[in-house]
C-alpha positions as CSV (number, residue, x, y, z in Angstrom):
1,X,-13.9,8.0,24.8
2,X,-16.0,5.8,22.0
3,X,-14.8,5.8,18.4
4,X,-17.7,7.9,17.8
5,X,-17.3,10.6,21.0
6,X,-13.4,10.9,19.3
7,X,-15.3,11.8,15.9
8,X,-17.8,14.5,17.2
9,X,-15.2,16.3,19.3
10,X,-12.8,17.0,16.3
11,X,-16.5,18.4,15.0
12,X,-16.9,20.5,18.0
13,X,-13.4,21.7,18.5
14,X,-12.5,25.0,17.6
15,X,-9.5,25.3,14.8
16,X,-6.7,25.8,16.6
17,X,-2.9,26.0,15.7
18,X,-1.0,23.1,14.9
19,X,1.3,22.4,17.9
20,X,4.1,19.9,18.4
21,X,2.6,18.0,21.1
22,X,2.1,14.4,21.5
23,X,-1.8,13.4,20.6
24,X,-3.5,10.5,22.6
25,X,-5.4,8.2,20.1
26,X,-8.8,7.6,20.0
27,X,-8.2,4.3,21.2
28,X,-6.1,5.2,24.1
29,X,-8.8,7.9,24.8
30,X,-11.6,5.1,24.9
31,X,-9.2,2.8,27.5
32,X,-8.4,0.3,24.9
33,X,-5.0,-1.0,25.8
34,X,-3.0,-1.0,22.7
35,X,-1.4,-4.2,21.3
36,X,1.7,-5.3,23.3
37,X,4.4,-5.9,20.7
38,X,5.9,-9.6,21.5
39,X,9.2,-9.2,23.9
40,X,11.6,-10.5,21.6
41,X,15.5,-10.9,23.2
42,X,18.4,-11.2,21.4
43,X,21.1,-13.3,23.2
44,X,24.3,-13.1,21.7
45,X,25.3,-16.6,20.5
46,X,28.9,-17.6,22.5
47,X,31.9,-17.7,20.1
48,X,34.3,-20.5,20.7
49,X,37.9,-19.7,19.1
50,X,40.3,-22.8,18.5
51,X,43.5,-21.2,20.8
52,X,46.9,-23.4,20.1
53,X,48.1,-25.9,22.9
54,X,51.7,-26.3,23.4
55,X,53.0,-28.2,20.8
56,X,51.0,-27.4,18.2
57,X,52.0,-26.0,14.7
58,X,52.1,-22.1,14.9
59,X,51.8,-19.3,12.7
60,X,52.6,-15.6,13.1
61,X,48.9,-15.3,14.3
62,X,48.5,-17.7,16.8
63,X,45.7,-19.5,15.3
64,X,46.3,-23.8,14.3
65,X,45.6,-23.2,11.0
66,X,46.0,-26.6,10.0
67,X,41.6,-26.6,10.1
68,X,41.2,-23.5,8.8
69,X,39.6,-23.4,5.3
70,X,39.9,-20.3,4.1
71,X,37.1,-20.7,1.7
72,X,34.4,-21.3,4.6
73,X,35.5,-18.1,6.2
74,X,35.6,-15.6,3.1
75,X,33.8,-12.3,4.8
76,X,32.9,-11.4,1.6
77,X,30.8,-15.0,0.5
78,X,29.5,-15.1,3.9
79,X,27.8,-11.9,3.5
80,X,26.7,-12.4,0.0
81,X,25.0,-16.2,1.3
82,X,23.4,-14.2,4.5
83,X,21.9,-11.7,2.0
84,X,20.8,-14.4,-0.1
85,X,19.5,-16.5,2.5
86,X,17.4,-13.2,3.8
87,X,16.3,-12.6,0.4
88,X,14.9,-16.4,0.0
89,X,13.3,-15.9,3.4
90,X,11.4,-12.9,2.4
91,X,10.4,-14.1,-1.0
92,X,9.2,-17.5,1.2
93,X,6.9,-15.2,3.7
94,X,5.5,-13.0,0.9
95,X,4.2,-16.0,-0.8
96,X,2.3,-16.5,2.8
97,X,0.7,-12.9,2.6
98,X,-1.3,-11.1,0.1
99,X,0.6,-8.0,-1.1
100,X,-0.7,-4.3,-0.9
101,X,1.0,-2.5,-3.6
102,X,1.1,0.9,-3.1
103,X,2.7,3.2,-5.7
104,X,4.6,6.1,-4.5
105,X,5.8,9.7,-5.4
106,X,7.1,11.7,-2.8
107,X,6.8,15.2,-4.7
108,X,2.9,14.4,-5.7
109,X,2.0,13.6,-1.8
110,X,0.0,16.4,0.1
111,X,1.4,15.5,3.8
112,X,1.9,12.4,5.7
113,X,-1.0,10.6,3.9
114,X,1.0,7.7,3.3
115,X,2.1,7.4,6.6
116,X,-1.6,7.3,8.1
117,X,-2.3,4.9,5.1
118,X,0.0,2.3,6.4
119,X,-1.4,2.5,9.8
120,X,-5.2,1.9,8.6
121,X,-3.8,-0.9,6.5
122,X,-2.1,-2.5,9.6
123,X,-5.0,-2.1,11.8
124,X,-8.0,-2.7,9.6
125,X,-6.3,-5.7,7.4
126,X,-4.1,-7.0,9.4
127,X,-1.2,-9.5,8.4
128,X,-1.0,-7.9,5.0
129,X,2.8,-7.5,3.3
130,X,3.0,-3.9,1.9
131,X,5.2,-3.4,-1.0
132,X,5.5,0.5,-2.4
133,X,7.2,1.0,-5.2
134,X,8.8,4.1,-6.2
135,X,10.6,6.7,-4.1
136,X,11.0,4.9,-0.4
137,X,9.8,6.9,2.7
138,X,12.6,7.6,5.5
139,X,9.7,6.0,8.2
140,X,9.4,2.8,7.0
141,X,10.4,-0.3,8.9
142,X,12.0,-3.1,7.3
143,X,8.4,-5.1,7.5
144,X,8.2,-2.4,4.1
145,X,9.2,-4.0,0.9
146,X,10.6,-1.1,-1.0
147,X,10.7,-1.8,-4.8
148,X,13.0,1.3,-6.2
149,X,11.1,2.7,-9.8
150,X,11.6,6.0,-11.9
151,X,8.6,8.0,-12.3
152,X,7.2,9.1,-15.4
153,X,6.3,12.3,-14.7
154,X,4.7,13.1,-18.8
155,X,1.4,10.4,-17.6
156,X,0.3,9.1,-14.4
157,X,-1.2,6.3,-16.1
158,X,2.3,5.1,-17.8
159,X,3.6,5.6,-14.5
160,X,1.3,3.4,-12.5
161,X,1.7,0.7,-15.5
162,X,5.4,0.7,-15.6
163,X,5.2,0.2,-11.8
164,X,2.4,-2.7,-12.5
165,X,4.9,-4.3,-14.3
166,X,7.5,-4.4,-12.0
167,X,5.0,-5.9,-9.2
168,X,4.3,-8.4,-11.6
169,X,8.1,-9.3,-11.9
170,X,8.7,-9.2,-8.4
171,X,9.1,-12.7,-6.2
172,X,8.4,-10.2,-3.4
173,X,4.8,-9.7,-4.6
174,X,2.2,-11.7,-4.2
175,X,0.9,-13.7,-7.2
176,X,-2.8,-11.9,-6.4
177,X,-2.5,-8.3,-4.7
178,X,-4.5,-5.6,-3.8
179,X,-3.5,-2.2,-5.7
180,X,-4.1,0.8,-3.5
181,X,-3.1,4.7,-3.1
182,X,-1.7,6.7,-0.5
183,X,-4.4,8.1,-0.3
184,X,-6.7,5.7,0.0
185,X,-7.2,4.4,4.2
186,X,-9.3,1.5,5.1
187,X,-10.7,3.1,8.0
188,X,-12.7,0.2,9.5
189,X,-11.9,-3.5,9.3
190,X,-12.3,-5.3,6.0
191,X,-12.4,-8.8,4.1
192,X,-10.7,-9.6,1.2
193,X,-14.3,-9.9,-0.4
194,X,-14.5,-5.8,0.5
195,X,-11.7,-5.4,-2.4
196,X,-12.7,-8.2,-4.8
197,X,-15.8,-7.5,-5.2
198,X,-16.8,-6.3,-8.6
199,X,-17.6,-2.4,-8.4
200,X,-17.8,0.4,-10.8
201,X,-18.7,4.5,-10.9
202,X,-20.6,3.4,-14.3
203,X,-20.4,3.3,-17.8
204,X,-17.2,4.7,-19.4
205,X,-18.1,7.8,-21.1
206,X,-21.0,8.6,-18.2
207,X,-18.7,9.3,-16.1
208,X,-16.3,11.9,-14.4
209,X,-17.7,14.3,-17.0
210,X,-16.1,17.4,-15.1
211,X,-12.4,15.5,-15.9
212,X,-9.7,17.2,-17.5
213,X,-9.8,16.8,-21.5
214,X,-6.8,14.9,-21.5
215,X,-8.1,12.5,-18.7
216,X,-11.4,12.0,-20.9
217,X,-9.0,11.5,-23.9
218,X,-7.5,8.1,-22.6
219,X,-11.3,7.5,-21.2
220,X,-13.0,7.2,-24.1
221,X,-9.6,5.5,-25.9
222,X,-10.0,2.4,-23.1
223,X,-13.8,2.5,-24.3
224,X,-12.9,2.3,-27.8
225,X,-11.0,-0.8,-27.2
226,X,-12.9,-2.6,-25.4
227,X,-16.0,-1.9,-27.9
228,X,-13.8,-2.9,-30.5
229,X,-13.4,-6.3,-29.1
230,X,-17.1,-6.2,-28.5
231,X,-16.4,-6.6,-24.2
232,X,-18.3,-4.4,-22.0
233,X,-17.3,-0.8,-21.1
234,X,-17.6,-0.6,-17.5
235,X,-15.6,2.8,-15.4
236,X,-13.5,0.5,-12.8
237,X,-12.1,3.6,-11.9
238,X,-13.7,4.0,-8.6
239,X,-10.4,5.0,-6.0
240,X,-11.0,2.0,-4.1
241,X,-8.3,-1.3,-3.8
242,X,-8.7,-3.5,-6.3
243,X,-7.7,-7.4,-6.0
244,X,-5.3,-7.9,-9.4
245,X,-4.0,-11.5,-10.6
246,X,-0.4,-11.0,-11.5
247,X,-0.8,-13.7,-14.9
248,X,-3.8,-11.8,-15.8
249,X,-2.7,-8.6,-15.5
250,X,0.4,-8.8,-17.5
251,X,-1.6,-10.6,-20.2
252,X,-4.0,-7.4,-20.5
253,X,-1.6,-4.9,-20.5
254,X,0.3,-6.9,-23.0
255,X,-2.6,-7.7,-25.1
256,X,-3.7,-3.4,-25.2
257,X,-0.1,-2.3,-25.1
258,X,-0.9,-0.3,-22.4
259,X,3.1,0.7,-21.5
260,X,2.9,2.2,-24.6
261,X,-0.2,4.2,-24.5
262,X,-2.0,6.0,-21.6
263,X,-5.1,4.1,-20.7
264,X,-7.3,3.1,-17.8
265,X,-5.7,0.1,-17.0
266,X,-8.3,-1.2,-13.9
267,X,-11.1,-1.0,-17.0
268,X,-9.4,-2.5,-19.3
269,X,-8.6,-5.3,-17.0
270,X,-12.1,-6.0,-15.2
271,X,-13.7,-6.0,-18.6
272,X,-11.5,-8.2,-20.3
273,X,-11.1,-11.1,-17.3
274,X,-15.4,-10.6,-16.1
275,X,-16.9,-9.6,-19.5
276,X,-20.1,-11.6,-18.0
277,X,-20.1,-10.0,-14.0
278,X,-22.5,-6.6,-13.5
279,X,-20.7,-4.4,-10.9
280,X,-21.9,-2.9,-8.2
281,X,-22.2,1.1,-8.8
282,X,-20.7,2.6,-6.1
283,X,-21.4,5.8,-4.7
284,X,-19.1,7.8,-2.6
285,X,-21.0,11.0,-1.6
286,X,-23.6,11.7,1.4
287,X,-25.8,8.5,0.4
288,X,-23.0,6.0,-0.2
289,X,-22.1,3.0,2.3
290,X,-18.8,1.9,1.0
291,X,-16.4,4.8,0.5
292,X,-16.2,8.5,1.6
293,X,-14.8,10.9,-1.2
294,X,-13.1,14.2,0.2
295,X,-12.3,16.0,-2.6
296,X,-13.1,19.7,-1.5
297,X,-11.4,21.5,2.0
298,X,-14.9,22.1,3.6
299,X,-16.8,19.1,3.3
300,X,-20.0,18.8,5.7
301,X,-18.5,17.6,9.0
302,X,-21.1,15.7,10.3
303,X,-21.3,13.0,7.1
304,X,-17.1,12.8,7.1
305,X,-17.6,11.8,10.4
306,X,-20.2,9.2,9.6
307,X,-18.0,8.0,6.9
308,X,-15.0,7.4,9.5
309,X,-17.3,5.8,11.7
310,X,-19.3,3.5,9.2
311,X,-17.7,2.6,6.0
312,X,-15.1,1.2,5.1
313,X,-12.7,3.4,2.6
314,X,-11.7,6.8,3.2
315,X,-10.0,8.5,-0.6
316,X,-9.2,12.0,-0.9
317,X,-7.6,14.3,-3.1
318,X,-5.4,17.4,-2.8
319,X,-8.1,19.7,-1.7
320,X,-9.2,17.3,0.8
321,X,-6.2,16.2,2.6
322,X,-6.6,19.2,5.3
323,X,-10.3,18.2,6.3
324,X,-9.7,14.7,6.7
325,X,-6.2,15.2,8.7
326,X,-7.4,15.6,12.0
327,X,-9.4,12.3,11.8
328,X,-6.3,10.5,10.7
329,X,-4.5,12.0,13.6
330,X,-7.1,10.7,15.9
331,X,-8.1,7.5,14.6
332,X,-4.8,6.5,13.6
333,X,-1.8,7.6,16.1
334,X,-0.6,4.9,17.0
335,X,3.1,3.7,14.9
336,X,2.1,0.3,13.2
337,X,4.9,-2.2,12.1
338,X,5.6,-0.8,9.1
339,X,7.1,2.4,11.0
340,X,10.5,2.2,12.5
């Protein structure tokens, strides 16, 4: 079954209760053979022990102690050395890959969106390094870098900024890194340019008119700070992944004291670092071609099908999760390298 037919089957299928029966992936249904993991075998190394020969000087343990160095054999030192070596290898490997940083708060999740987000990144942006900052999901493998963080429940903006500062400080995060969310999915193959090309929702002040008063206040405060420096004030909060540079981002956060006052960091960053660039205004509704926004529980299923088949990204809120879930379960049913 083709990807289009698989999506059509979701739309035509009558609603039914969920069950625990394993689902056949869209790729398997289409007759596409899943990628085979390399068959790596671990052979136990031979262990050679020095046993006393007749006439050797002995102590009670029967081992020739004349060539035994306690400092070299100390189990604690061996463990510490191995742990340091493992860390240095992870740092070296992380510098070869671009990091995808995902702040994560388990209590705010609608369901298993992070699981499907990781599968989507693995399939459509292969070779990336996932970094989760915040709570640690129990299903992630050692392929995922986890950085613990305590959530700031009073301000989502300050919470994200604190996690960004942790990303900046970590050697395990690449100098240029992608910031995404657990509810953003690359649903078709993407290039770095799909993320790095500047995109906006319009101008701050003219966008998100239906947002709650607290968010609008932060939006206007961000616009005020940009205008005071005679900078443009595009709204870069597009619910798409961003490409940040650690050095530049750290300077922007410090300049505007965004770690102390809740502000829209993405709009501060791109308007400050690229003041002469004019970003593309994107749409995520029925006529968009980059991202599909699903913000209600009963969207038009034909438009949703089109978005999964042809757009680069899908984003949803808590209300749209149940509408998106059947498509996620169908197209991303195969486990990724980021799972145990």
